[in-house]
C-alpha positions, 0 to 999 in steps of 0.5 A: 499500499502506498503513503498516498492510499495510507493517508487518503483512507487515514482521512476518510476515517477521519472524516467518518469519526468526526461525522458520527460524533456529531450524529451521536451528540444529536442523540442518534443511535449506533444503528441510525447512524449506521443506516445514515452514513450507509456503513455497516454497525460494526464499522460505526461501533468501532468509530464510536470506541475511538471517539470515547477512547480519544475523549478519554485521553 
């Protein structure tokens, strides 16, 4: 995997993380978020776990 593709993937993941955080702040459930952003529920749950971990740090 090239450095460029790694950077693109990291940017995409960060954008998703920010979008999920905004939707959580509005009181949406993980299932609602997954449906709205068209991602699988386990992926959304992983992003939520990452958000919560960052908040602890």
